[in-house]
N, C-alpha and C positions, 0 to 999 in steps of 0.2 A: 622661400619654400612655401608652397600652398598648405593651408591648414587641412589636416586630415579630417575626413567625414566618417562618422560612425554610422554604419548601415544597419537598419532594423526593418524587418518585414512584418512586425507585429502590430504596432499602433502608430498612427499619424496624428499629431496634435498641432500641426501648423495651420495657419489661417483661421484661428478661432474655432476649429472643429476638433472633434475626437472621433476618429474612425479606427475601429478594431478590425484588422484583416480586411479593410475596405468598407466595412459596414458602420454607419453612423451609430454612435452609442445611444442616442435618444431613440432611434428606431429599434435597437436591440432591447432597450428597457421596456418598450411597448410590446414587442412581439416575441422575444425569446425567453425561455426558461433559463435558470442558472446552468442546468446540464447542457443546454444548447450552447451557451456562451463559453463554457469550459471546453466543450468539444471544438468550437470554432477557434479559440485562442491557441489550443494545443495543436490542432490538425490543419488549420488554415482555411477550412471550408465549413459550411453549415451542415449539420447532420440530416440524413433522411429519417423517416419515421422509425425504421429499424434501429439505426444507430442512436437515435434520441432515446428510445426506450431502454436500450442496453446501457447507455451512459447514465441514465437516472438510477438504474439498479446498482451499477458499480459504485456510484458516489454515496448511496445510502448504505451499502453493505458494510463499510468499515467506519461508520460515523462514531461508533463507540463500542467498547467491550468491557465495561465496568471500570472500577477505580484502580484495579491492580496492575494493568499493563505498565511498562516502564514510562511511557510518555505521560500517561495520566498521573501516575505517582510522582513523577518529577515535577509536573506542573503544579500539583497541589503542594508539594514540599517547598518549592521555591516561593509560592505565594504565602505559605504558612510562615516563612522566614521574614516576611515583612516587605515583599516586593510587589510591584504593580502587576495588573492583569496581563499587560502585554509582555512583560518580562517572564511571567510564569508560563504563558502560552508558548513563548519562544523557547523556553527551557524544554517544554514538552516536545516541540518540533525537533529540537536539537538531539533529543534522545532517540529519535527515529534513525535507525542505522541498519547495518547489514544483518543484525540479529533481531531487530524489531521493525517490521515493515519492509525490510530489505529483500525478503524472499520473493516479492513480486518482480523486482528487477532481475534477480538472479535466475528465477525460474523462466521468466519471459526470454531472457537471453538464450538459455538452453533450448527452449522450444523453437525460437526463431532461427537458431543455427541448425537444429536437427531436422526441421521440417523440409529443408532444402535438399536433404540427402535422399538417396534411393532406398526404397523399402516401405512396407506397410507400417502403420502406426504401431502395431503389435511387435513387428520385427525391430523397429527402431527403439521401442521401449525396452526390449530385452538387451539390446546393445548398450543403451545408456545406463541401465541398472548395473550391468556387468562392469562397465567402465568405472562407475562411481564406487562399486564394491572393491575393485582392484586398487583404486587410489585412496580407499578408506575415507571417502567423502560422503556427506549426507546430502540427499536430494532435497533442494529447497522447495517449499510449497506443498509439502506432504507431512501428515501427522499433526496432531493437536494435543496439547496438554490437558484439555478439558473434554473436547467433543470426539466421540468415536466416529461420528459423521457430522461434519460442520453444517449446521442448518443453513448458513448463508451460501455455502457452496451448492447445496441441493437446490436452493431457490434460483441462484444465478444460472445453473445449468438448465434448470427447467425453463426459465425465461429465454435463455439463448436458443434452446431447441424450438420453443414455441414460435419465436420470431424469425427463425431461419439461419441461425449461426450454427453450422454443423461441419465446419471445415477441418482441415488437417491439424492445426494447433490444438483444438479442443479434443479431437480424437486421440492425439498423442498424449495429452494430459491425462485423459481417462485411462488409456492403455498403461501409462506409467503407474497409476494407482494400482491397477490390477496386478501388474508385474511385481511391484514392490511388496504387496501383501502376499502374493504367491510365493515369492522367494524368501521372505522374512518370517512368514507365519504370524505377523503382527498386524494390528490395525494401523494402517498408514494412509488415511484418507487424503484425498485432494482437499486442502484447506482453502480458506477464503483467499489467501495470498496467491496460491497456485491457480485458483479459478480465475481471479482477476488477471493474472499473468497470461493465461490461455486466451481469455476473451479480448484483452487489449492487443494480443498478437493477432487474433482473428480479425480485429478491426483495423489492423495496419499501423498501430502505434509503435514507435521505436521503444525497445526494451529499456533505454535510458530514462524513460519517463515513469518507470515502475514506482520508485519512491514518491514521485510527484503525485501519482494517483492516490497513494496512501495519505500523503500530507493533506491534499485537497479535501479528502473525505473525512479525515480525523480532526481537523482544526475546529469545526463546530463543537465536537465532543469535548475537546480541550477547554474551549471557552466555557462550556456548561459546567465542567468540573471545577474550574477556577472560580467561577461565580458562586457555585455551591459552597466551596471552601470559604469564600469571602463572607457569605451571608449566613452560614450555619455553624461554622467551627471557630474555635479560638485560635489565635496565632500561636506559632511555636508549639504546636501540639505534636503528640507522638504519632509518627507515620512510618509506614514500612513494616518489617517483621516485628511481631509483638515482643520477641525476646531474642537474645543471642547468647552463645556460649563462647567464652574466651578460651583460646587454646595456645596462647603465646607463652613466653618465659615466665617463670615464677618471680615474685618480687625479689629484687637484687639491688645491691648498693653500687654506687659509682666508685671505682677504685682508681686512685691517682698514683 
């Protein structure tokens, strides 16, 4: 029985060369930015100037958000327990999930499915909000625990408009913000996750890469936080909530 061959279209390392998507790694090192290389390895082709500028902004937008998000807190806690930098960073990445960073994937999936349907962005937004309300589901990518208007979203949308990204996914994302706020009477802004979801949809990326974009952007921040924990703090220090309140059973004896 012939040996099975594992097919991959990403990188060729045969014959003493390293070619990523057909491009020699040495030429890439000389001529491409990191954003160019990320676009290439995910999409398969080099970005044009418009795509390059948008990719740069996307990767910077989620690089860090202070020490309190779950991923940063997890990374610092694991390092504080006496583990290595790589283990601590891995713990931070493992904390990224449906509730932390996952809104990019979830929102992009909704946008990519709904933009194929008939109707204006405003009409589609009304239908989506009604459907989510009837199912008692929260719309991912909207609202923020700190920002009434996420400054990262404002800048991403500004850059997108300036360089010519004005397509249907972005229009639907903004229409959803307006419809959510109109029907709820609350501040439910398009947050950075939702903005990234709309922009990667605009750029033709599969929604399944949503968490991937967040991870690629956030890892440098995780490394910085772990390094700071290593060089500035004592191990096994108090992290997380400063206090807690016990509400379990009162002291009791074991009865045999």
